[in-house]
Every structure is written in structure tokens, then in C-alpha cells.
Backbone atoms as SQL, in Angstrom:
CREATE TABLE atoms (id INTEGER PRIMARY KEY, chain TEXT, resi INTEGER, resn TEXT, atom TEXT, x REAL, y REAL, z REAL);
INSERT INTO atoms VALUES
  (1, 'A', 1, 'MET', 'N', -2.516, 9.372, -4.850),
  (2, 'A', 1, 'MET', 'CA', -3.088, 8.111, -5.240),
  (3, 'A', 1, 'MET', 'C', -2.754, 7.843, -6.696),
  (4, 'A', 2, 'ASP', 'N', -2.857, 6.560, -7.044),
  (5, 'A', 2, 'ASP', 'CA', -2.675, 6.237, -8.450),
  (6, 'A', 2, 'ASP', 'C', -3.933, 6.658, -9.202),
  (7, 'A', 3, 'ASN', 'N', -3.974, 6.386, -10.462),
  (8, 'A', 3, 'ASN', 'CA', -5.088, 6.846, -11.292),
  (9, 'A', 3, 'ASN', 'C', -6.139, 5.775, -11.536),
  (10, 'A', 4, 'LEU', 'N', -6.218, 4.791, -10.653),
  (11, 'A', 4, 'LEU', 'CA', -7.223, 3.750, -10.781),
  (12, 'A', 4, 'LEU', 'C', -8.613, 4.380, -10.711),
  (13, 'A', 5, 'VAL', 'N', -9.486, 3.986, -11.601),
  (14, 'A', 5, 'VAL', 'CA', -10.804, 4.609, -11.720),
  (15, 'A', 5, 'VAL', 'C', -11.571, 4.590, -10.399),
  (16, 'A', 6, 'CYS', 'N', -11.494, 3.490, -9.641),
  (17, 'A', 6, 'CYS', 'CA', -12.276, 3.414, -8.401),
  (18, 'A', 6, 'CYS', 'C', -11.741, 4.345, -7.315),
  (19, 'A', 7, 'HIS', 'N', -10.577, 4.945, -7.495),
  (20, 'A', 7, 'HIS', 'CA', -10.041, 5.901, -6.523),
  (21, 'A', 7, 'HIS', 'C', -10.513, 7.329, -6.789),
  (22, 'A', 8, 'LYS', 'N', -11.219, 7.552, -7.878),
  (23, 'A', 8, 'LYS', 'CA', -11.558, 8.913, -8.283),
  (24, 'A', 8, 'LYS', 'C', -12.966, 9.397, -7.937),
  (25, 'A', 9, 'PRO', 'N', -13.887, 8.562, -7.458),
  (26, 'A', 9, 'PRO', 'CA', -15.215, 9.087, -7.131),
  (27, 'A', 9, 'PRO', 'C', -15.147, 10.177, -6.058),
  (28, 'A', 10, 'VAL', 'N', -16.105, 11.068, -6.101),
  (29, 'A', 10, 'VAL', 'CA', -16.164, 12.175, -5.149),
  (30, 'A', 10, 'VAL', 'C', -16.197, 11.648, -3.715),
  (31, 'A', 11, 'ALA', 'N', -16.863, 10.518, -3.485),
  (32, 'A', 11, 'ALA', 'CA', -16.962, 9.963, -2.129),
  (33, 'A', 11, 'ALA', 'C', -15.585, 9.625, -1.555),
  (34, 'A', 12, 'VAL', 'N', -14.668, 9.158, -2.387),
  (35, 'A', 12, 'VAL', 'CA', -13.314, 8.847, -1.916),
  (36, 'A', 12, 'VAL', 'C', -12.611, 10.129, -1.493),
  (37, 'A', 13, 'THR', 'N', -12.697, 11.149, -2.312),
  (38, 'A', 13, 'THR', 'CA', -12.084, 12.439, -1.978),
  (39, 'A', 13, 'THR', 'C', -12.685, 13.000, -0.701),
  (40, 'A', 14, 'GLN', 'N', -14.000, 12.947, -0.581),
  (41, 'A', 14, 'GLN', 'CA', -14.668, 13.467, 0.616),
  (42, 'A', 14, 'GLN', 'C', -14.249, 12.697, 1.864),
  (43, 'A', 15, 'ALA', 'N', -14.139, 11.377, 1.765),
  (44, 'A', 15, 'ALA', 'CA', -13.742, 10.566, 2.920),
  (45, 'A', 15, 'ALA', 'C', -12.330, 10.919, 3.373),
  (46, 'A', 16, 'LEU', 'N', -11.422, 11.089, 2.431),
  (47, 'A', 16, 'LEU', 'CA', -10.046, 11.449, 2.787),
  (48, 'A', 16, 'LEU', 'C', -9.971, 12.847, 3.388),
  (49, 'A', 17, 'GLU', 'N', -10.689, 13.785, 2.797),
  (50, 'A', 17, 'GLU', 'CA', -10.665, 15.152, 3.308),
  (51, 'A', 17, 'GLU', 'C', -11.345, 15.258, 4.669),
  (52, 'A', 18, 'ALA', 'N', -12.317, 14.391, 4.947),
  (53, 'A', 18, 'ALA', 'CA', -13.020, 14.405, 6.231),
  (54, 'A', 18, 'ALA', 'C', -12.097, 14.079, 7.399),
  (55, 'A', 19, 'VAL', 'N', -11.020, 13.348, 7.125),
  (56, 'A', 19, 'VAL', 'CA', -10.065, 13.012, 8.189),
  (57, 'A', 19, 'VAL', 'C', -8.782, 13.823, 8.058),
  (58, 'A', 20, 'GLY', 'N', -8.861, 14.917, 7.295),
  (59, 'A', 20, 'GLY', 'CA', -7.717, 15.819, 7.193),
  (60, 'A', 20, 'GLY', 'C', -6.742, 15.504, 6.082),
  (61, 'A', 21, 'GLY', 'N', -7.102, 14.592, 5.197),
  (62, 'A', 21, 'GLY', 'CA', -6.205, 14.222, 4.107),
  (63, 'A', 21, 'GLY', 'C', -6.323, 15.159, 2.923),
  (64, 'A', 22, 'THR', 'N', -5.321, 15.122, 2.100),
  (65, 'A', 22, 'THR', 'CA', -5.316, 15.872, 0.850),
  (66, 'A', 22, 'THR', 'C', -5.107, 14.873, -0.273),
  (67, 'A', 23, 'VAL', 'N', -5.914, 14.957, -1.291),
  (68, 'A', 23, 'VAL', 'CA', -5.817, 14.017, -2.404),
  (69, 'A', 23, 'VAL', 'C', -4.868, 14.572, -3.458),
  (70, 'A', 24, 'LEU', 'N', -3.844, 13.810, -3.751),
  (71, 'A', 24, 'LEU', 'CA', -2.901, 14.132, -4.823),
  (72, 'A', 24, 'LEU', 'C', -2.798, 12.895, -5.701),
  (73, 'A', 25, 'TYR', 'N', -3.010, 13.048, -6.984),
  (74, 'A', 25, 'TYR', 'CA', -2.906, 11.912, -7.889),
  (75, 'A', 25, 'TYR', 'C', -1.510, 11.847, -8.483),
  (76, 'A', 26, 'LEU', 'N', -0.996, 10.641, -8.589),
  (77, 'A', 26, 'LEU', 'CA', 0.318, 10.424, -9.190),
  (78, 'A', 26, 'LEU', 'C', 0.227, 10.568, -10.705),
  (79, 'A', 27, 'PRO', 'N', 1.308, 10.993, -11.325),
  (80, 'A', 27, 'PRO', 'CA', 1.316, 10.975, -12.790),
  (81, 'A', 27, 'PRO', 'C', 1.226, 9.520, -13.264),
  (82, 'A', 28, 'PRO', 'N', 0.603, 9.272, -14.398),
  (83, 'A', 28, 'PRO', 'CA', 0.504, 7.897, -14.890),
  (84, 'A', 28, 'PRO', 'C', 1.887, 7.285, -15.137),
  (85, 'A', 29, 'TYR', 'N', 1.967, 5.994, -14.905),
  (86, 'A', 29, 'TYR', 'CA', 3.170, 5.218, -15.210),
  (87, 'A', 29, 'TYR', 'C', 4.411, 5.711, -14.470),
  (88, 'A', 30, 'ASN', 'N', 4.274, 5.956, -13.188),
  (89, 'A', 30, 'ASN', 'CA', 5.407, 6.359, -12.352),
  (90, 'A', 30, 'ASN', 'C', 5.500, 5.458, -11.126),
  (91, 'A', 31, 'PRO', 'N', 5.898, 4.204, -11.315),
  (92, 'A', 31, 'PRO', 'CA', 5.969, 3.294, -10.172),
  (93, 'A', 31, 'PRO', 'C', 6.975, 3.737, -9.112),
  (94, 'A', 32, 'ASP', 'N', 7.951, 4.566, -9.489),
  (95, 'A', 32, 'ASP', 'CA', 8.939, 5.030, -8.518),
  (96, 'A', 32, 'ASP', 'C', 8.326, 5.997, -7.506),
  (97, 'A', 33, 'LEU', 'N', 7.133, 6.492, -7.759),
  (98, 'A', 33, 'LEU', 'CA', 6.453, 7.381, -6.819),
  (99, 'A', 33, 'LEU', 'C', 5.387, 6.650, -6.005),
  (100, 'A', 34, 'ASN', 'N', 5.230, 5.362, -6.227),
  (101, 'A', 34, 'ASN', 'CA', 4.160, 4.605, -5.595),
  (102, 'A', 34, 'ASN', 'C', 4.743, 3.571, -4.630),
  (103, 'A', 35, 'PRO', 'N', 4.603, 3.794, -3.319),
  (104, 'A', 35, 'PRO', 'CA', 5.202, 2.888, -2.332),
  (105, 'A', 35, 'PRO', 'C', 4.761, 1.433, -2.462),
  (106, 'A', 36, 'ILE', 'N', 3.551, 1.185, -2.957),
  (107, 'A', 36, 'ILE', 'CA', 3.094, -0.197, -3.063),
  (108, 'A', 36, 'ILE', 'C', 3.961, -0.994, -4.027),
  (109, 'A', 37, 'GLU', 'N', 4.577, -0.326, -4.993),
  (110, 'A', 37, 'GLU', 'CA', 5.453, -1.026, -5.932),
  (111, 'A', 37, 'GLU', 'C', 6.674, -1.598, -5.214),
  (112, 'A', 38, 'LEU', 'N', 7.175, -0.904, -4.195),
  (113, 'A', 38, 'LEU', 'CA', 8.289, -1.431, -3.395),
  (114, 'A', 38, 'LEU', 'C', 7.840, -2.668, -2.621),
  (115, 'A', 39, 'ALA', 'N', 6.637, -2.614, -2.086),
  (116, 'A', 39, 'ALA', 'CA', 6.111, -3.770, -1.358),
  (117, 'A', 39, 'ALA', 'C', 5.924, -4.954, -2.301),
  (118, 'A', 40, 'PHE', 'N', 5.385, -4.715, -3.491),
  (119, 'A', 40, 'PHE', 'CA', 5.216, -5.793, -4.470),
  (120, 'A', 40, 'PHE', 'C', 6.564, -6.400, -4.848),
  (121, 'A', 41, 'SER', 'N', 7.571, -5.571, -5.016),
  (122, 'A', 41, 'SER', 'CA', 8.903, -6.055, -5.364),
  (123, 'A', 41, 'SER', 'C', 9.454, -6.961, -4.263),
  (124, 'A', 42, 'THR', 'N', 9.314, -6.524, -3.018),
  (125, 'A', 42, 'THR', 'CA', 9.771, -7.333, -1.882),
  (126, 'A', 42, 'THR', 'C', 9.011, -8.647, -1.831),
  (127, 'A', 43, 'LEU', 'N', 7.706, -8.587, -1.996),
  (128, 'A', 43, 'LEU', 'CA', 6.875, -9.787, -1.951),
  (129, 'A', 43, 'LEU', 'C', 7.279, -10.775, -3.044),
  (130, 'A', 44, 'LYS', 'N', 7.490, -10.288, -4.263),
  (131, 'A', 44, 'LYS', 'CA', 7.887, -11.178, -5.357),
  (132, 'A', 44, 'LYS', 'C', 9.237, -11.829, -5.083),
  (133, 'A', 45, 'GLU', 'N', 10.174, -11.078, -4.525),
  (134, 'A', 45, 'GLU', 'CA', 11.484, -11.641, -4.207),
  (135, 'A', 45, 'GLU', 'C', 11.358, -12.724, -3.138),
  (136, 'A', 46, 'LEU', 'N', 10.553, -12.475, -2.117),
  (137, 'A', 46, 'LEU', 'CA', 10.348, -13.479, -1.066),
  (138, 'A', 46, 'LEU', 'C', 9.690, -14.734, -1.632),
  (139, 'A', 47, 'LEU', 'N', 8.729, -14.574, -2.508),
  (140, 'A', 47, 'LEU', 'CA', 8.066, -15.732, -3.117),
  (141, 'A', 47, 'LEU', 'C', 9.032, -16.527, -3.989),
  (142, 'A', 48, 'ARG', 'N', 9.857, -15.831, -4.768),
  (143, 'A', 48, 'ARG', 'CA', 10.850, -16.534, -5.601),
  (144, 'A', 48, 'ARG', 'C', 11.840, -17.308, -4.738),
  (145, 'A', 49, 'SER', 'N', 12.312, -16.675, -3.675),
  (146, 'A', 49, 'SER', 'CA', 13.322, -17.326, -2.835),
  (147, 'A', 49, 'SER', 'C', 12.750, -18.519, -2.078),
  (148, 'A', 50, 'ALA', 'N', 11.451, -18.515, -1.812),
  (149, 'A', 50, 'ALA', 'CA', 10.832, -19.635, -1.093),
  (150, 'A', 50, 'ALA', 'C', 10.615, -20.830, -2.004),
  (151, 'A', 51, 'GLY', 'N', 10.505, -20.579, -3.290),
  (152, 'A', 51, 'GLY', 'CA', 10.288, -21.675, -4.226),
  (153, 'A', 51, 'GLY', 'C', 8.984, -22.412, -3.982),
  (154, 'A', 52, 'ALA', 'N', 8.001, -21.742, -3.433),
  (155, 'A', 52, 'ALA', 'CA', 6.708, -22.363, -3.134),
  (156, 'A', 52, 'ALA', 'C', 5.924, -22.496, -4.434),
  (157, 'A', 53, 'ARG', 'N', 6.040, -23.642, -5.077),
  (158, 'A', 53, 'ARG', 'CA', 5.423, -23.810, -6.390),
  (159, 'A', 53, 'ARG', 'C', 4.007, -24.398, -6.334),
  (160, 'A', 54, 'PRO', 'N', 3.773, -25.494, -5.641),
  (161, 'A', 54, 'PRO', 'CA', 2.379, -25.970, -5.624),
  (162, 'A', 54, 'PRO', 'C', 1.488, -24.905, -4.982),
  (163, 'A', 55, 'LEU', 'N', 0.288, -24.778, -5.484),
  (164, 'A', 55, 'LEU', 'CA', -0.607, -23.721, -5.040),
  (165, 'A', 55, 'LEU', 'C', -0.855, -23.755, -3.536),
  (166, 'A', 56, 'ASP', 'N', -1.015, -24.941, -2.958),
  (167, 'A', 56, 'ASP', 'CA', -1.266, -25.003, -1.511),
  (168, 'A', 56, 'ASP', 'C', -0.075, -24.469, -0.716),
  (169, 'A', 57, 'ARG', 'N', 1.142, -24.746, -1.153),
  (170, 'A', 57, 'ARG', 'CA', 2.326, -24.202, -0.468),
  (171, 'A', 57, 'ARG', 'C', 2.432, -22.700, -0.672),
  (172, 'A', 58, 'LEU', 'N', 2.082, -22.249, -1.873),
  (173, 'A', 58, 'LEU', 'CA', 2.142, -20.825, -2.178),
  (174, 'A', 58, 'LEU', 'C', 1.202, -20.038, -1.272),
  (175, 'A', 59, 'TRP', 'N', -0.045, -20.483, -1.130),
  (176, 'A', 59, 'TRP', 'CA', -1.004, -19.765, -0.282),
  (177, 'A', 59, 'TRP', 'C', -0.553, -19.757, 1.167),
  (178, 'A', 60, 'GLY', 'N', -0.035, -20.868, 1.655),
  (179, 'A', 60, 'GLY', 'CA', 0.452, -20.920, 3.035),
  (180, 'A', 60, 'GLY', 'C', 1.616, -19.969, 3.259),
  (181, 'A', 61, 'PHE', 'N', 2.550, -19.970, 2.329),
  (182, 'A', 61, 'PHE', 'CA', 3.703, -19.079, 2.445),
  (183, 'A', 61, 'PHE', 'C', 3.273, -17.621, 2.357),
  (184, 'A', 62, 'LEU', 'N', 2.372, -17.329, 1.448),
  (185, 'A', 62, 'LEU', 'CA', 1.905, -15.959, 1.270),
  (186, 'A', 62, 'LEU', 'C', 1.266, -15.432, 2.555),
  (187, 'A', 63, 'GLY', 'N', 0.470, -16.252, 3.208),
  (188, 'A', 63, 'GLY', 'CA', -0.141, -15.840, 4.472),
  (189, 'A', 63, 'GLY', 'C', 0.897, -15.504, 5.525),
  (190, 'A', 64, 'ARG', 'N', 1.961, -16.281, 5.584),
  (191, 'A', 64, 'ARG', 'CA', 3.010, -16.026, 6.588),
  (192, 'A', 64, 'ARG', 'C', 3.860, -14.814, 6.223),
  (193, 'A', 65, 'VAL', 'N', 4.183, -14.659, 4.963),
  (194, 'A', 65, 'VAL', 'CA', 5.094, -13.594, 4.553),
  (195, 'A', 65, 'VAL', 'C', 4.432, -12.216, 4.660),
  (196, 'A', 66, 'LEU', 'N', 3.128, -12.142, 4.494),
  (197, 'A', 66, 'LEU', 'CA', 2.464, -10.844, 4.612),
  (198, 'A', 66, 'LEU', 'C', 2.615, -10.262, 6.012),
  (199, 'A', 67, 'ASP', 'N', 2.757, -11.124, 7.007),
  (200, 'A', 67, 'ASP', 'CA', 2.998, -10.643, 8.369),
  (201, 'A', 67, 'ASP', 'C', 4.353, -9.957, 8.495),
  (202, 'A', 68, 'ALA', 'N', 5.253, -10.197, 7.551),
  (203, 'A', 68, 'ALA', 'CA', 6.582, -9.575, 7.598),
  (204, 'A', 68, 'ALA', 'C', 6.531, -8.094, 7.243),
  (205, 'A', 69, 'PHE', 'N', 5.442, -7.652, 6.664),
  (206, 'A', 69, 'PHE', 'CA', 5.301, -6.242, 6.306),
  (207, 'A', 69, 'PHE', 'C', 4.817, -5.462, 7.525),
  (208, 'A', 70, 'ALA', 'N', 5.742, -5.233, 8.435),
  (209, 'A', 70, 'ALA', 'CA', 5.442, -4.502, 9.666),
  (210, 'A', 70, 'ALA', 'C', 5.255, -3.019, 9.356),
  (211, 'A', 71, 'PRO', 'N', 4.592, -2.296, 10.248),
  (212, 'A', 71, 'PRO', 'CA', 4.391, -0.856, 10.025),
  (213, 'A', 71, 'PRO', 'C', 5.686, -0.097, 9.738),
  (214, 'A', 72, 'ASP', 'N', 6.772, -0.446, 10.410),
  (215, 'A', 72, 'ASP', 'CA', 8.040, 0.258, 10.168),
  (216, 'A', 72, 'ASP', 'C', 8.538, 0.058, 8.739),
  (217, 'A', 73, 'GLU', 'N', 8.384, -1.155, 8.223),
  (218, 'A', 73, 'GLU', 'CA', 8.827, -1.405, 6.849),
  (219, 'A', 73, 'GLU', 'C', 7.958, -0.625, 5.861),
  (220, 'A', 74, 'CYS', 'N', 6.663, -0.618, 6.088),
  (221, 'A', 74, 'CYS', 'CA', 5.758, 0.142, 5.215),
  (222, 'A', 74, 'CYS', 'C', 6.078, 1.630, 5.280),
  (223, 'A', 75, 'ARG', 'N', 6.400, 2.114, 6.459),
  (224, 'A', 75, 'ARG', 'CA', 6.772, 3.525, 6.629),
  (225, 'A', 75, 'ARG', 'C', 8.021, 3.849, 5.809),
  (226, 'A', 76, 'ARG', 'N', 8.993, 2.926, 5.785),
  (227, 'A', 76, 'ARG', 'CA', 10.214, 3.146, 4.998),
  (228, 'A', 76, 'ARG', 'C', 9.910, 3.211, 3.499),
  (229, 'A', 77, 'TYR', 'N', 8.991, 2.370, 3.033),
  (230, 'A', 77, 'TYR', 'CA', 8.600, 2.414, 1.619),
  (231, 'A', 77, 'TYR', 'C', 8.035, 3.788, 1.280),
  (232, 'A', 78, 'ILE', 'N', 7.177, 4.289, 2.139),
  (233, 'A', 78, 'ILE', 'CA', 6.531, 5.587, 1.911),
  (234, 'A', 78, 'ILE', 'C', 7.568, 6.700, 1.902),
  (235, 'A', 79, 'GLN', 'N', 8.462, 6.681, 2.872),
  (236, 'A', 79, 'GLN', 'CA', 9.492, 7.719, 2.956),
  (237, 'A', 79, 'GLN', 'C', 10.465, 7.632, 1.784),
  (238, 'A', 80, 'HIS', 'N', 10.770, 6.420, 1.340),
  (239, 'A', 80, 'HIS', 'CA', 11.676, 6.232, 0.205),
  (240, 'A', 80, 'HIS', 'C', 11.137, 6.915, -1.060),
  (241, 'A', 81, 'CYS', 'N', 9.823, 6.953, -1.189),
  (242, 'A', 81, 'CYS', 'CA', 9.196, 7.594, -2.355),
  (243, 'A', 81, 'CYS', 'C', 9.062, 9.099, -2.178),
  (244, 'A', 82, 'GLY', 'N', 9.578, 9.631, -1.062),
  (245, 'A', 82, 'GLY', 'CA', 9.600, 11.075, -0.874),
  (246, 'A', 82, 'GLY', 'C', 8.403, 11.664, -0.165),
  (247, 'A', 83, 'TYR', 'N', 7.603, 10.815, 0.477),
  (248, 'A', 83, 'TYR', 'CA', 6.420, 11.312, 1.169),
  (249, 'A', 83, 'TYR', 'C', 6.703, 11.472, 2.658),
  (250, 'A', 84, 'GLU', 'N', 6.008, 12.405, 3.283),
  (251, 'A', 84, 'GLU', 'CA', 6.088, 12.595, 4.727),
  (252, 'A', 84, 'GLU', 'C', 4.891, 11.911, 5.369),
  (253, 'A', 85, 'ILE', 'N', 5.105, 11.419, 6.569),
  (254, 'A', 85, 'ILE', 'CA', 4.027, 10.761, 7.299),
  (255, 'A', 85, 'ILE', 'C', 3.716, 11.598, 8.526),
  (256, 'A', 86, 'HIS', 'N', 2.453, 11.915, 8.691),
  (257, 'A', 86, 'HIS', 'CA', 2.004, 12.679, 9.850),
  (258, 'A', 86, 'HIS', 'C', 1.029, 11.819, 10.638),
  (259, 'A', 87, 'ALA', 'N', 1.106, 11.911, 11.949),
  (260, 'A', 87, 'ALA', 'CA', 0.199, 11.144, 12.796),
  (261, 'A', 87, 'ALA', 'C', -1.234, 11.596, 12.550),
  (262, 'A', 88, 'ALA', 'N', -2.144, 10.662, 12.579),
  (263, 'A', 88, 'ALA', 'CA', -3.563, 10.975, 12.398),
  (264, 'A', 88, 'ALA', 'C', -4.369, 10.152, 13.383),
  (265, 'A', 89, 'THR', 'N', -5.443, 10.709, 13.816),
  (266, 'A', 89, 'THR', 'CA', -6.353, 9.992, 14.692),
  (267, 'A', 89, 'THR', 'C', -7.620, 9.731, 13.904),
  (268, 'A', 90, 'MET', 'N', -8.022, 8.479, 13.879),
  (269, 'A', 90, 'MET', 'CA', -9.228, 8.147, 13.140),
  (270, 'A', 90, 'MET', 'C', -10.258, 7.595, 14.109),
  (271, 'A', 91, 'THR', 'N', -11.484, 8.003, 13.935),
  (272, 'A', 91, 'THR', 'CA', -12.583, 7.467, 14.731),
  (273, 'A', 91, 'THR', 'C', -13.536, 6.763, 13.784),
  (274, 'A', 92, 'PRO', 'N', -14.122, 5.665, 14.251),
  (275, 'A', 92, 'PRO', 'CA', -15.019, 4.927, 13.357),
  (276, 'A', 92, 'PRO', 'C', -16.257, 5.747, 13.010),
  (277, 'A', 93, 'ASN', 'N', -16.719, 5.586, 11.798),
  (278, 'A', 93, 'ASN', 'CA', -17.938, 6.243, 11.344),
  (279, 'A', 93, 'ASN', 'C', -19.112, 5.375, 11.760),
  (280, 'A', 94, 'ARG', 'N', -19.995, 5.903, 12.576),
  (281, 'A', 94, 'ARG', 'CA', -21.123, 5.125, 13.109),
  (282, 'A', 94, 'ARG', 'C', -22.437, 5.427, 12.395),
  (283, 'A', 95, 'ASP', 'N', -22.369, 5.952, 11.177),
  (284, 'A', 95, 'ASP', 'CA', -23.608, 6.287, 10.446),
  (285, 'A', 95, 'ASP', 'C', -24.377, 5.058, 10.068);
């Protein structure tokens, strides 16, 4: 995870570990290790190419373009940053 303060509470670590996750924090200022930066880059390029300048057009385009981020594309971003993806089964917490 990045070093955002809201990602560091014990409850976040416990929730991830409860489903078999391991918490690893990224070194500060390393966007090349953070898959979301690839998604942001793609999103910005799509927005620039659409030329959606008025706010109403921008919001409409943004809603449509977010659907383009299919699971396979997100998986490629993660793998590009050197991470492995393992299947996980999650069940809803009914507390």
C-alpha cells in the first residue's frame, strides 16, 4: 500500500490479514511501484483525447470511460509493477 495515513490504522491491517492478505507499504515517492498510477495515466490520456471541456461533458465522458477499466486491464497494471495476483475468496462480513 501507499503511505496514505488512512491506510495505516490497525483495523486496515487486521481486515487485510483476516482474508489472508499481507500488508506491505511502498517506499515514499515511488509511483512506478503503484499500479493506480498507470490507471491515472491512462485515464488522463483518454480525457485529453476526448477534449471534453465543459464540465457536463467531462462528467458524462468520465462515467463512460471508467467502464473501460476491465479486470484484465487492471490485472496488467498490477503485473507490470511486479506484483503477483493470487485468487482469493471473500465472504461478506455480517457483523
